[in-house]
C-alpha positions in Angstrom: 208.4 -14.2 -90.8 210.9 -14.2 -87.8 210.9 -11.8 -85.1 214.5 -11.0 -84.6 214.2 -8.1 -82.0 211.9 -6.1 -79.8 208.2 -6.8 -79.1 204.6 -5.5 -79.9 201.2 -6.4 -81.0 200.6 -8.5 -84.3 197.3 -8.1 -85.8 196.2 -10.9 -88.5 192.8 -10.8 -89.7 190.2 -10.8 -87.0 193.0 -11.7 -84.3 195.4 -9.9 -81.9 198.2 -11.3 -80.1 201.6 -10.1 -78.7 205.0 -10.9 -80.3 208.4 -10.9 -79.2 212.1 -11.9 -80.3 212.3 -15.6 -81.1 208.5 -15.8 -82.4 207.8 -17.2 -85.8 204.9 -16.5 -87.7 203.3 -17.9 -91.3 200.8 -15.8 -93.0 199.0 -17.1 -95.9 198.1 -15.3 -99.4 195.9 -12.0 -99.0 195.7 -12.3 -95.4 195.6 -8.8 -94.0 198.1 -8.2 -91.2 199.9 -5.4 -89.4 202.9 -5.3 -86.8 203.2 -2.7 -84.5 206.1 -2.6 -82.1 205.8 -1.5 -78.4 208.1 1.3 -78.8 205.6 2.9 -81.1 202.5 2.1 -79.2 204.0 3.6 -76.0 206.7 5.9 -77.0 207.3 6.9 -73.4 208.2 3.3 -72.3 211.8 3.6 -73.8 211.5 0.2 -75.5 213.6 -1.3 -78.2 212.3 -1.2 -81.6 211.2 -4.4 -83.3 212.7 -5.9 -86.1 212.2 -9.2 -88.1 212.9 -10.8 -91.4 210.2 -11.9 -93.8 210.3 -14.7 -96.6 207.8 -14.3 -99.4 206.7 -16.9 -102.0 204.0 -17.5 -104.3 201.5 -20.4 -104.1 202.0 -21.2 -107.7 205.7 -22.6 -106.6 204.0 -25.7 -105.6 202.5 -28.9 -107.7 199.3 -28.8 -109.1 196.8 -30.5 -106.9 199.4 -30.7 -104.2 196.5 -32.1 -102.0 196.7 -35.2 -103.7 200.4 -35.8 -103.4 201.3 -37.8 -100.4 204.7 -36.2 -100.0 203.3 -32.9 -99.7 200.1 -33.6 -97.5 201.9 -32.0 -94.3 202.9 -28.7 -96.2 199.5 -28.6 -97.8 197.8 -28.9 -94.3 200.2 -26.1 -93.1 199.2 -23.7 -95.8 195.7 -24.2 -95.1 196.2 -23.1 -91.5 198.4 -20.1 -92.8 194.9 -18.5 -94.2 194.2 -18.0 -90.4 198.0 -16.8 -89.6 199.9 -19.5 -87.5 202.5 -18.6 -84.6 205.2 -21.2 -83.7 206.7 -21.3 -80.3 209.9 -23.1 -80.5 213.4 -21.7 -79.5 215.1 -24.6 -81.4 212.9 -24.1 -84.4 213.6 -20.3 -84.5 217.2 -20.8 -84.5 217.0 -23.5 -87.3 214.9 -21.0 -89.4 217.0 -18.2 -88.8 219.9 -20.2 -90.2 218.1 -21.2 -93.2 217.1 -17.7 -94.0 220.5 -16.8 -93.8 221.5 -19.6 -96.2 218.9 -18.4 -98.8 220.9 -15.1 -99.4 223.7 -17.3 -100.9 221.5 -19.5 -103.1 220.1 -19.1 -106.4 217.1 -20.6 -108.5 216.3 -24.2 -107.8 218.5 -24.5 -104.6 216.3 -21.4 -103.2 213.0 -23.4 -103.9 214.6 -26.3 -102.1 215.4 -24.5 -98.9 211.8 -23.0 -99.0 210.3 -26.6 -98.9 213.0 -27.5 -96.0 211.6 -24.3 -94.0 208.0 -25.4 -94.4 208.8 -29.2 -93.8 210.6 -28.2 -90.6 207.2 -26.1 -89.6 205.1 -28.9 -90.1 207.1 -30.6 -87.5 206.4 -28.1 -84.7 203.5 -29.0 -82.2 203.3 -25.8 -80.2 201.5 -23.5 -82.7 198.5 -21.0 -82.4 196.2 -19.8 -84.9 196.1 -16.0 -85.0 192.5 -15.5 -86.6 189.2 -17.1 -86.1 188.5 -16.2 -89.8 190.4 -18.1 -92.7 191.0 -15.8 -95.5 190.4 -18.4 -98.1 187.7 -19.6 -100.5 185.1 -18.9 -98.0 186.2 -15.4 -97.2 185.2 -12.3 -99.1 188.7 -11.5 -100.0 189.0 -14.5 -101.9 185.5 -15.4 -102.9 185.4 -12.7 -105.4 187.3 -12.9 -108.6 190.9 -11.8 -109.3 190.3 -8.0 -110.0 188.4 -7.4 -106.8 191.0 -9.5 -104.8 193.7 -7.2 -106.3 191.8 -4.1 -105.3 192.0 -5.4 -101.8 195.3 -6.3 -102.1 196.2 -2.7 -103.2 194.2 -0.9 -100.4 195.7 -3.1 -97.8 199.3 -2.5 -98.7 198.6 1.3 -99.5 195.9 2.6 -97.2 198.5 4.7 -94.9 199.4 6.6 -98.4 197.4 8.9 -100.6 195.3 6.5 -102.9 194.6 7.5 -106.5 191.9 5.6 -108.5 194.2 5.8 -111.6 197.1 3.8 -109.5 194.6 1.2 -108.1 193.4 0.7 -112.0 197.1 0.6 -113.3 197.8 -2.1 -110.5 194.6 -4.3 -111.5 195.4 -3.4 -115.1 191.7 -2.1 -116.0 190.2 1.0 -117.1 189.1 3.4 -114.0 185.6 3.5 -114.8 184.9 0.0 -115.6 186.6 -1.1 -112.5 184.9 0.9 -110.2 181.5 -0.2 -111.9 182.7 -3.9 -111.4 184.0 -3.5 -108.2 180.6 -2.0 -106.9 178.6 -4.7 -108.7 180.6 -7.2 -106.9 180.8 -5.8 -103.3 178.1 -3.3 -103.1 180.6 -0.8 -101.9 182.9 1.6 -104.0 186.7 1.3 -103.8 186.9 4.2 -101.6 184.1 3.1 -99.1 186.4 0.1 -98.8 189.5 2.3 -98.1 187.7 4.1 -95.8 186.8 0.8 -93.6 190.0 -0.4 -93.9 191.5 3.0 -92.5 188.9 3.2 -89.6 189.7 -0.5 -88.7 193.3 0.3 -88.3 192.4 3.3 -86.2 190.3 1.2 -84.1 193.1 -1.1 -83.4 195.5 1.9 -82.5 192.8 3.3 -80.1 192.7 -0.3 -78.3 196.4 -0.8 -78.3 198.3 2.4 -78.1 198.6 5.6 -76.3 198.9 7.9 -79.4 196.6 10.9 -79.7 193.6 11.2 -82.0 195.3 13.4 -84.3 198.5 10.9 -84.5 196.2 8.1 -85.1 194.5 9.9 -87.8 197.6 10.6 -89.6 198.8 6.8 -89.1 195.5 5.7 -90.6 196.0 7.4 -93.7 194.0 10.6 -93.0 195.6 14.1 -93.7 192.5 16.0 -91.8 191.7 15.3 -88.3 188.3 16.5 -88.7 187.5 14.3 -91.5 189.0 11.3 -89.8 186.7 12.1 -87.0 183.6 12.5 -89.5 184.6 9.1 -91.2 185.0 7.4 -87.9 181.7 8.4 -86.6 180.2 7.4 -89.9 181.5 4.1 -89.8 181.3 3.0 -86.1 178.7 5.6 -84.8 181.2 6.8 -82.3 183.9 9.2 -82.0 187.3 8.1 -81.6 187.4 9.4 -77.8 184.0 7.5 -77.3 185.4 4.4 -78.9 188.6 4.5 -76.7 186.7 5.3 -73.4 184.4 2.3 -74.3 187.1 -0.2 -74.8 188.7 1.0 -71.2 191.6 3.0 -72.2 
């Protein structure tokens, strides 16, 4: 991901960092992440809206057992780091990668794959990097230690928690019967699908309470709740504090 305009807060896994124009980030598969521009965090500041360009690719574009192939060793190590989220600080690198992004729009098929490898290869050469989360969302993390249906549920919830989430739509995404999926998910996680959805929404609300000047009602709607009283009830149930108490506790 290239940050091409503005500035704001980047939330990756358990980590929070500032971003600004000229930064580059690499975020691995199923790593929860969120970007909030400063113009949204503090509307009265009259700051520039942020913008960026993203390139997404599936892990299966790489050879099987990539870790055993000498020519791919550096890229493999970089992809492992991406499960923490990686930030790259290098203006020259940013300019090069931005140019390669623009080339991608004109390419097809194998040439696109080659350009992805060129981008990753160039990223491996950067020494000024920072891991964005203390937690790696890989085989040791709950998001990936469970099998594919549960992983898909989490992916759907992270991508749609701001919207109205219907069980049938989740089941359609996972390609399972709704009742069977609910039972299976509960067995694997000890939580219902909608308990997990509530936790994701409240986690997002906590970030907004920490890093924005939005009102509690604005945060409720930004976090996927269509009722402020219900949001407060859910927030208190999960955090044992009201949103106001939470914000006061962290010093805002």
